[in-house]
N, C-alpha and C positions, 0 to 999 in steps of 0.2 A: 552515405548513410549519416543521418543526424542522430546522435545518442542523447537521450534525456535521462540523466543519472540522478535517481533519487538517493541522495547520500545520507539520509537520516540514520539508517541502520548501520552504515559503515562508520559514521561519526561515533555512534554509541560503542560499537565494537572496538574502535581504536582506543577508547578509554579503558578497556578491560585487558587484563593480562591473565595468563595461566598461573595459578598458585603452585609453587614448588613445595611449600610447607603449609601446614594447616593454619598457622597463625599469621600468614602473610595476607595483606590486603588484596582483594581481587581487582583493584584498579591501579592504574599508573598514577604516580604522584609528580612526575616530571613531565612538563608539557612536550618537550622534545621527543620523548619516547612515544607519546600518542601521535604526534605529528608524523614521525617516521613511519609508524605502523599504517596510518591512514594513507600517506603518499604512496607507499609501497603497494598496498592492496588496491588502491584506486588505479594506479598505472598498470598493474597486472591485469585487472579486469578489462581495461581498454585495449591493452596489447593483445590479449587473448582474442578479442573480437576482430582486431585488425588483421589477424591471420586469414579470416574469411571475408571480411567486409571492408569496403573502401570508406573509411571514416572521414567525413568532411568537417564535422563539428561535434563538440561535446558540450552540452549545456547542463550545468550542475544545479541541483536544488537541495536546500536544507534549511532547517531552523525557522520554519514559520511560527509565528506567535499568535496566541489567542485561538479560539476555536468556536465557531458558531454552533456546532453540534452540542456543546455543553450547555447552551441556552435552551435547547430542545428538551433535554432531560438531564437531571443531575446524576443519573446512573451511568452516563457515557464516560468510559475510562475511569470510573470511580474505583475500580479494582487496582489502579496503579498508584493511588494516593499514598499508600504506606510503603511503596517500593523505594528503596534508597537509590539516588542517582549518582553516577560517577562524579567525583569532585571536579574533574576537568571538562565535563560535558559542555558547559557554557563557553569556555575558552576555545574548545575544539570547533564548536559551531561557528564562532567568530573567525577563527583561523580559516576555515573553509570558505566563508563568505568573502573574506579579504583576499585570499590567495587564488581562489578559483572563480571569483566574481560570480558567485552563485545567485540564483533567483530565490526570493523568499517573499512572503506576504504576511498580512495581519488579518486575523479573524477567520482564516481558513487553515487547512492542513497542507503539508507539503504534497500529499497525494493529489489534492485539488489543483495545485499549481502545475504539477506535471501533466495532469489530465487536460488542462486548458491548452498547454503548449502542444501536447500530442494531437489534440483535435485540430487546432489551427494549422500546425505544420503538415499534418496528414492531408488536410484539404488543399494546401498549397503545393506540396511536393509529392504527394502520393503516399498512400498507406505503407507501401513496401520500402520507403526511404526514411522511415522514422522508427527508432527502437527505444523502448523504455528499459532501463536497467534498474532492477529492483528485486528484492526477495519478498515483496508484499503481494499477497494473493489478490488484493482488492483490484489491481489493474486487469485482472482476468475478465472483468466485466466489459472490457473493450475489445473489439476485433483488431488487435494490434500485434506487432512483433514485440516480444518481451524476453529479455535475458535474465534468467534467475541465476545469480552467480554463487549461490550457496554451494559449498563443496560437495554436499550429498545429492544435490539435485541440479547440478550445473548443466544448463541447456537453454537453447533459444526456443521459445514457444511461439508458434504461428497460430494465433487464435482466430477462428472463423467467426462470421456474424452470428451463426447459429449457436456456436459454443459460448460466445460472449453473452448472448441472451439467456441461455440456460444457466451459466455460471452466476449471473446476478440473482436470478430468482431462486436458485439453489441456496445462495447465501442468505436470502431473506428468510428462509426456513431454518438453515443451520445457525445463522447468527455469526458473531465474531467474538470469540472468547477473549482475545487480546484487548478488545475495546469494550468488553462487558455489554455486548449487544446480544440478547437471546430472548426472542419472543415465543419460541416453541421448545421448551425444555424437553429433552428426550427424543426429539426428532432430528435426525442427522442425514448423512449422505444417502444411505440406503432408502430411507423414507422418501426423500426428495426425488430420487430416481424413479421410484414406483409411482409417486403422486403425479409427477409431470410426464408420465410415460407417453401420453397421446398429445402433448402440447408441441406445437411447432411455431406459432406466431406469438407476437407480443400480447395481442388481445387474449389469446387462449391462456397464456401464462398468468396474466393479470387477473382474469376472471377466476381461474382455478385457485390462485393464491388468496384472493379476497374471500373466497368461500371458506378457506381454512381459517382466516382471521375471524370470520363471523362465527365459526364453530367454537373458537377459542375465547373470543372477547365479546360476543353478543352485541349489545348496543354500542360498545366502544370500538367496534371493528374498524370503522373508517379512521378514527383518531389514531389507533395503534398502527394501522397500515401506513398512514402518512408519516408517522413518527419513525417507523422502521425504515421506510424508503428513504427518508431524509438523512438518516444516520449512515446508511450504507452506500448511497449513490454518490459517486464522485462528480464534482462540478466541472463541466467542460466549457462553460461560458460565464 
């Protein structure tokens, strides 16, 4: 098994600590503390998987810079501008890049890098021999093996072609609160389930969804559809 480890969330989490007193900072101030936390959690995740899978290789990804999606619309992740970042975040990203020889790029997001490797390696070694490690729901748009390591939802997902197809079109309706993507306010999971009830093919999903965009955006439907698709679709090539 080849593991593709999206380490962005783990890097961020490694900079944070539990406050014992109200006036304490929520972040570590000593780099060694963050490094120890990251290394411990990273190895635990890999070791947990080794109990079930024969791990041949772990490829780590983190710290991509620049983002083409912000050129599509200034609203993308605009909700994060006022959020304070951990003071050790940059140093931790650099530590992971140096220590774990992680993969990163410019002009794209870490998700896109992982998606490209997943697509290429799945074609070469088979879909069942590659697993994405991440707590990011965006990867559910692929028919992949995915390990969500979050303590409350810890499990390996085996996403089928049909599930992956539905997941992406559902997200086009639901949007992504974390990234400030929301083209249909008030329409969520229940609406999507009912709206796509009779869809089974990509053509049917696309046609049905475009009808919804036309209802919502009239003459701007095509523009808004392309915009939404471009923000949510991970790049595999």
